[in-house]
Chimera marker file (.cmm) of the C-alpha trace (Angstrom):
<marker_set name="trace">
<marker id="1" x="-84.932" y="43.657" z="-36.303" r="1" g="1" b="0" radius="0.5"/>
<marker id="2" x="-86.849" y="40.660" z="-37.772" r="1" g="1" b="0" radius="0.5"/>
<marker id="3" x="-90.169" y="42.017" z="-36.482" r="1" g="1" b="0" radius="0.5"/>
<marker id="4" x="-89.397" y="45.372" z="-38.142" r="1" g="1" b="0" radius="0.5"/>
<marker id="5" x="-88.630" y="43.699" z="-41.471" r="1" g="1" b="0" radius="0.5"/>
<marker id="6" x="-91.878" y="41.708" z="-41.283" r="1" g="1" b="0" radius="0.5"/>
<marker id="7" x="-93.766" y="44.907" z="-40.436" r="1" g="1" b="0" radius="0.5"/>
<marker id="8" x="-92.374" y="46.649" z="-43.498" r="1" g="1" b="0" radius="0.5"/>
<marker id="9" x="-93.664" y="43.867" z="-45.777" r="1" g="1" b="0" radius="0.5"/>
<marker id="10" x="-97.178" y="43.529" z="-44.276" r="1" g="1" b="0" radius="0.5"/>
<marker id="11" x="-100.332" y="45.575" z="-44.645" r="1" g="1" b="0" radius="0.5"/>
<marker id="12" x="-101.820" y="44.337" z="-41.356" r="1" g="1" b="0" radius="0.5"/>
<marker id="13" x="-99.597" y="45.593" z="-38.523" r="1" g="1" b="0" radius="0.5"/>
<marker id="14" x="-101.954" y="44.029" z="-35.969" r="1" g="1" b="0" radius="0.5"/>
<marker id="15" x="-100.332" y="40.698" z="-36.755" r="1" g="1" b="0" radius="0.5"/>
<marker id="16" x="-96.881" y="42.078" z="-36.020" r="1" g="1" b="0" radius="0.5"/>
<marker id="17" x="-98.194" y="43.632" z="-32.804" r="1" g="1" b="0" radius="0.5"/>
<marker id="18" x="-99.776" y="40.356" z="-31.720" r="1" g="1" b="0" radius="0.5"/>
<marker id="19" x="-96.607" y="38.338" z="-32.519" r="1" g="1" b="0" radius="0.5"/>
<marker id="20" x="-94.514" y="40.852" z="-30.630" r="1" g="1" b="0" radius="0.5"/>
<marker id="21" x="-96.784" y="40.579" z="-27.616" r="1" g="1" b="0" radius="0.5"/>
<marker id="22" x="-96.752" y="36.774" z="-27.711" r="1" g="1" b="0" radius="0.5"/>
<marker id="23" x="-92.963" y="36.598" z="-28.014" r="1" g="1" b="0" radius="0.5"/>
<marker id="24" x="-91.884" y="39.441" z="-25.724" r="1" g="1" b="0" radius="0.5"/>
<marker id="25" x="-94.580" y="38.608" z="-23.139" r="1" g="1" b="0" radius="0.5"/>
<marker id="26" x="-93.129" y="35.160" z="-22.661" r="1" g="1" b="0" radius="0.5"/>
<marker id="27" x="-89.581" y="36.499" z="-22.562" r="1" g="1" b="0" radius="0.5"/>
<marker id="28" x="-90.330" y="39.229" z="-20.025" r="1" g="1" b="0" radius="0.5"/>
<marker id="29" x="-92.498" y="37.072" z="-17.727" r="1" g="1" b="0" radius="0.5"/>
<marker id="30" x="-90.508" y="33.796" z="-17.625" r="1" g="1" b="0" radius="0.5"/>
<marker id="31" x="-87.287" y="33.734" z="-19.659" r="1" g="1" b="0" radius="0.5"/>
<marker id="32" x="-85.536" y="36.870" z="-18.408" r="1" g="1" b="0" radius="0.5"/>
<marker id="33" x="-86.279" y="36.273" z="-14.706" r="1" g="1" b="0" radius="0.5"/>
<marker id="34" x="-85.116" y="32.645" z="-15.097" r="1" g="1" b="0" radius="0.5"/>
<marker id="35" x="-81.876" y="33.796" z="-16.645" r="1" g="1" b="0" radius="0.5"/>
<marker id="36" x="-81.402" y="36.347" z="-13.918" r="1" g="1" b="0" radius="0.5"/>
<marker id="37" x="-81.948" y="33.728" z="-11.224" r="1" g="1" b="0" radius="0.5"/>
<marker id="38" x="-79.599" y="31.244" z="-12.918" r="1" g="1" b="0" radius="0.5"/>
<marker id="39" x="-76.759" y="33.706" z="-13.284" r="1" g="1" b="0" radius="0.5"/>
<marker id="40" x="-77.276" y="35.116" z="-9.812" r="1" g="1" b="0" radius="0.5"/>
<marker id="41" x="-77.019" y="31.606" z="-8.319" r="1" g="1" b="0" radius="0.5"/>
<marker id="42" x="-73.982" y="30.723" z="-10.396" r="1" g="1" b="0" radius="0.5"/>
<marker id="43" x="-71.987" y="33.970" z="-10.051" r="1" g="1" b="0" radius="0.5"/>
<marker id="44" x="-72.102" y="34.586" z="-6.330" r="1" g="1" b="0" radius="0.5"/>
<marker id="45" x="-69.112" y="33.718" z="-4.160" r="1" g="1" b="0" radius="0.5"/>
<marker id="46" x="-71.316" y="32.749" z="-1.269" r="1" g="1" b="0" radius="0.5"/>
<marker id="47" x="-73.936" y="31.243" z="-3.545" r="1" g="1" b="0" radius="0.5"/>
<marker id="48" x="-74.232" y="28.122" z="-1.442" r="1" g="1" b="0" radius="0.5"/>
<marker id="49" x="-75.533" y="30.215" z="1.486" r="1" g="1" b="0" radius="0.5"/>
<marker id="50" x="-77.867" y="32.352" z="-0.584" r="1" g="1" b="0" radius="0.5"/>
<marker id="51" x="-79.239" y="29.821" z="-3.096" r="1" g="1" b="0" radius="0.5"/>
<marker id="52" x="-80.299" y="26.224" z="-2.845" r="1" g="1" b="0" radius="0.5"/>
<marker id="53" x="-78.317" y="23.985" z="-5.200" r="1" g="1" b="0" radius="0.5"/>
<marker id="54" x="-81.498" y="23.070" z="-7.109" r="1" g="1" b="0" radius="0.5"/>
<marker id="55" x="-82.295" y="26.683" z="-8.048" r="1" g="1" b="0" radius="0.5"/>
<marker id="56" x="-80.116" y="26.769" z="-11.233" r="1" g="1" b="0" radius="0.5"/>
<marker id="57" x="-81.867" y="23.630" z="-12.434" r="1" g="1" b="0" radius="0.5"/>
<marker id="58" x="-85.270" y="25.124" z="-11.584" r="1" g="1" b="0" radius="0.5"/>
<marker id="59" x="-84.261" y="28.247" z="-13.485" r="1" g="1" b="0" radius="0.5"/>
<marker id="60" x="-83.652" y="26.193" z="-16.605" r="1" g="1" b="0" radius="0.5"/>
<marker id="61" x="-87.105" y="24.682" z="-16.261" r="1" g="1" b="0" radius="0.5"/>
<marker id="62" x="-88.638" y="28.187" z="-15.993" r="1" g="1" b="0" radius="0.5"/>
<marker id="63" x="-86.648" y="29.308" z="-19.062" r="1" g="1" b="0" radius="0.5"/>
<marker id="64" x="-87.853" y="26.240" z="-21.028" r="1" g="1" b="0" radius="0.5"/>
<marker id="65" x="-91.463" y="26.922" z="-20.023" r="1" g="1" b="0" radius="0.5"/>
<marker id="66" x="-91.074" y="30.522" z="-21.168" r="1" g="1" b="0" radius="0.5"/>
<marker id="67" x="-89.780" y="29.456" z="-24.542" r="1" g="1" b="0" radius="0.5"/>
<marker id="68" x="-92.653" y="26.992" z="-24.891" r="1" g="1" b="0" radius="0.5"/>
<marker id="69" x="-95.090" y="29.765" z="-23.984" r="1" g="1" b="0" radius="0.5"/>
<marker id="70" x="-93.523" y="31.986" z="-26.687" r="1" g="1" b="0" radius="0.5"/>
<marker id="71" x="-93.973" y="29.225" z="-29.224" r="1" g="1" b="0" radius="0.5"/>
<marker id="72" x="-97.559" y="28.449" z="-28.278" r="1" g="1" b="0" radius="0.5"/>
<marker id="73" x="-98.495" y="32.076" z="-28.151" r="1" g="1" b="0" radius="0.5"/>
<marker id="74" x="-97.002" y="32.726" z="-31.597" r="1" g="1" b="0" radius="0.5"/>
<marker id="75" x="-98.754" y="29.644" z="-32.993" r="1" g="1" b="0" radius="0.5"/>
<marker id="76" x="-102.124" y="30.818" z="-31.662" r="1" g="1" b="0" radius="0.5"/>
<marker id="77" x="-101.591" y="34.265" z="-33.170" r="1" g="1" b="0" radius="0.5"/>
<marker id="78" x="-100.762" y="32.767" z="-36.592" r="1" g="1" b="0" radius="0.5"/>
<marker id="79" x="-103.652" y="30.307" z="-36.445" r="1" g="1" b="0" radius="0.5"/>
<marker id="80" x="-106.065" y="33.124" z="-35.561" r="1" g="1" b="0" radius="0.5"/>
<marker id="81" x="-104.871" y="35.089" z="-38.556" r="1" g="1" b="0" radius="0.5"/>
<marker id="82" x="-104.633" y="32.391" z="-41.250" r="1" g="1" b="0" radius="0.5"/>
<marker id="83" x="-106.836" y="29.486" z="-40.097" r="1" g="1" b="0" radius="0.5"/>
<marker id="84" x="-109.347" y="30.807" z="-37.495" r="1" g="1" b="0" radius="0.5"/>
<marker id="85" x="-111.687" y="27.840" z="-38.017" r="1" g="1" b="0" radius="0.5"/>
<marker id="86" x="-109.177" y="25.607" z="-36.204" r="1" g="1" b="0" radius="0.5"/>
<marker id="87" x="-109.762" y="27.478" z="-32.920" r="1" g="1" b="0" radius="0.5"/>
<marker id="88" x="-113.591" y="27.323" z="-32.983" r="1" g="1" b="0" radius="0.5"/>
<link id1="1" id2="2" r="1" g="1" b="0" radius="0.2"/>
<link id1="2" id2="3" r="1" g="1" b="0" radius="0.2"/>
<link id1="3" id2="4" r="1" g="1" b="0" radius="0.2"/>
<link id1="4" id2="5" r="1" g="1" b="0" radius="0.2"/>
<link id1="5" id2="6" r="1" g="1" b="0" radius="0.2"/>
<link id1="6" id2="7" r="1" g="1" b="0" radius="0.2"/>
<link id1="7" id2="8" r="1" g="1" b="0" radius="0.2"/>
<link id1="8" id2="9" r="1" g="1" b="0" radius="0.2"/>
<link id1="9" id2="10" r="1" g="1" b="0" radius="0.2"/>
<link id1="10" id2="11" r="1" g="1" b="0" radius="0.2"/>
<link id1="11" id2="12" r="1" g="1" b="0" radius="0.2"/>
<link id1="12" id2="13" r="1" g="1" b="0" radius="0.2"/>
<link id1="13" id2="14" r="1" g="1" b="0" radius="0.2"/>
<link id1="14" id2="15" r="1" g="1" b="0" radius="0.2"/>
<link id1="15" id2="16" r="1" g="1" b="0" radius="0.2"/>
<link id1="16" id2="17" r="1" g="1" b="0" radius="0.2"/>
<link id1="17" id2="18" r="1" g="1" b="0" radius="0.2"/>
<link id1="18" id2="19" r="1" g="1" b="0" radius="0.2"/>
<link id1="19" id2="20" r="1" g="1" b="0" radius="0.2"/>
<link id1="20" id2="21" r="1" g="1" b="0" radius="0.2"/>
<link id1="21" id2="22" r="1" g="1" b="0" radius="0.2"/>
<link id1="22" id2="23" r="1" g="1" b="0" radius="0.2"/>
<link id1="23" id2="24" r="1" g="1" b="0" radius="0.2"/>
<link id1="24" id2="25" r="1" g="1" b="0" radius="0.2"/>
<link id1="25" id2="26" r="1" g="1" b="0" radius="0.2"/>
<link id1="26" id2="27" r="1" g="1" b="0" radius="0.2"/>
<link id1="27" id2="28" r="1" g="1" b="0" radius="0.2"/>
<link id1="28" id2="29" r="1" g="1" b="0" radius="0.2"/>
<link id1="29" id2="30" r="1" g="1" b="0" radius="0.2"/>
<link id1="30" id2="31" r="1" g="1" b="0" radius="0.2"/>
<link id1="31" id2="32" r="1" g="1" b="0" radius="0.2"/>
<link id1="32" id2="33" r="1" g="1" b="0" radius="0.2"/>
<link id1="33" id2="34" r="1" g="1" b="0" radius="0.2"/>
<link id1="34" id2="35" r="1" g="1" b="0" radius="0.2"/>
<link id1="35" id2="36" r="1" g="1" b="0" radius="0.2"/>
<link id1="36" id2="37" r="1" g="1" b="0" radius="0.2"/>
<link id1="37" id2="38" r="1" g="1" b="0" radius="0.2"/>
<link id1="38" id2="39" r="1" g="1" b="0" radius="0.2"/>
<link id1="39" id2="40" r="1" g="1" b="0" radius="0.2"/>
<link id1="40" id2="41" r="1" g="1" b="0" radius="0.2"/>
<link id1="41" id2="42" r="1" g="1" b="0" radius="0.2"/>
<link id1="42" id2="43" r="1" g="1" b="0" radius="0.2"/>
<link id1="43" id2="44" r="1" g="1" b="0" radius="0.2"/>
<link id1="44" id2="45" r="1" g="1" b="0" radius="0.2"/>
<link id1="45" id2="46" r="1" g="1" b="0" radius="0.2"/>
<link id1="46" id2="47" r="1" g="1" b="0" radius="0.2"/>
<link id1="47" id2="48" r="1" g="1" b="0" radius="0.2"/>
<link id1="48" id2="49" r="1" g="1" b="0" radius="0.2"/>
<link id1="49" id2="50" r="1" g="1" b="0" radius="0.2"/>
<link id1="50" id2="51" r="1" g="1" b="0" radius="0.2"/>
<link id1="51" id2="52" r="1" g="1" b="0" radius="0.2"/>
<link id1="52" id2="53" r="1" g="1" b="0" radius="0.2"/>
<link id1="53" id2="54" r="1" g="1" b="0" radius="0.2"/>
<link id1="54" id2="55" r="1" g="1" b="0" radius="0.2"/>
<link id1="55" id2="56" r="1" g="1" b="0" radius="0.2"/>
<link id1="56" id2="57" r="1" g="1" b="0" radius="0.2"/>
<link id1="57" id2="58" r="1" g="1" b="0" radius="0.2"/>
<link id1="58" id2="59" r="1" g="1" b="0" radius="0.2"/>
<link id1="59" id2="60" r="1" g="1" b="0" radius="0.2"/>
<link id1="60" id2="61" r="1" g="1" b="0" radius="0.2"/>
<link id1="61" id2="62" r="1" g="1" b="0" radius="0.2"/>
<link id1="62" id2="63" r="1" g="1" b="0" radius="0.2"/>
<link id1="63" id2="64" r="1" g="1" b="0" radius="0.2"/>
<link id1="64" id2="65" r="1" g="1" b="0" radius="0.2"/>
<link id1="65" id2="66" r="1" g="1" b="0" radius="0.2"/>
<link id1="66" id2="67" r="1" g="1" b="0" radius="0.2"/>
<link id1="67" id2="68" r="1" g="1" b="0" radius="0.2"/>
<link id1="68" id2="69" r="1" g="1" b="0" radius="0.2"/>
<link id1="69" id2="70" r="1" g="1" b="0" radius="0.2"/>
<link id1="70" id2="71" r="1" g="1" b="0" radius="0.2"/>
<link id1="71" id2="72" r="1" g="1" b="0" radius="0.2"/>
<link id1="72" id2="73" r="1" g="1" b="0" radius="0.2"/>
<link id1="73" id2="74" r="1" g="1" b="0" radius="0.2"/>
<link id1="74" id2="75" r="1" g="1" b="0" radius="0.2"/>
<link id1="75" id2="76" r="1" g="1" b="0" radius="0.2"/>
<link id1="76" id2="77" r="1" g="1" b="0" radius="0.2"/>
<link id1="77" id2="78" r="1" g="1" b="0" radius="0.2"/>
<link id1="78" id2="79" r="1" g="1" b="0" radius="0.2"/>
<link id1="79" id2="80" r="1" g="1" b="0" radius="0.2"/>
<link id1="80" id2="81" r="1" g="1" b="0" radius="0.2"/>
<link id1="81" id2="82" r="1" g="1" b="0" radius="0.2"/>
<link id1="82" id2="83" r="1" g="1" b="0" radius="0.2"/>
<link id1="83" id2="84" r="1" g="1" b="0" radius="0.2"/>
<link id1="84" id2="85" r="1" g="1" b="0" radius="0.2"/>
<link id1="85" id2="86" r="1" g="1" b="0" radius="0.2"/>
<link id1="86" id2="87" r="1" g="1" b="0" radius="0.2"/>
<link id1="87" id2="88" r="1" g="1" b="0" radius="0.2"/>
</marker_set>
């Protein structure tokens, strides 16, 4: 919904497309699999046999890295749009 509202107020939809790619790319590649692994390790009855006890902690690290990737990707997109001289 926020991306749709931003798209309605902008003339350049390429910016919205780039932001969506930066945000959803990080979510799909790192955050969602990390969440799936965390909840799979926590919600199984025989979880100790299927998962190592460090896997939930490692999942949180992957989730954090995914969120950092979303932030960095979004920042690069915004810098390219509004201050491209900073990237040269």
